N, C-alpha and C positions, 0 to 999 in steps of 0.2 A: 275922704279918700278911700275909694272902695276898690279893691283888686281882686277880681274873681280868679285870675290866674294864680294868685298866691294860694287860695284855697285849694286848688288842684295840687300844687306842689306839697302843701301840708299833708293832704291826704296820701300822696305818694309816699312822703317821708314816714308817716305813720304807718302805713302798710309795710314798708321796708323794715321798721323797727319791730313790728310784730312778726314778720318773717324771720328776722334775726333771733 
């Protein structure tokens, strides 16, 4: 089960946490 869109979401979440 490979979900590339999940990777993008995780990256966005990580960036948001970093900015916070």
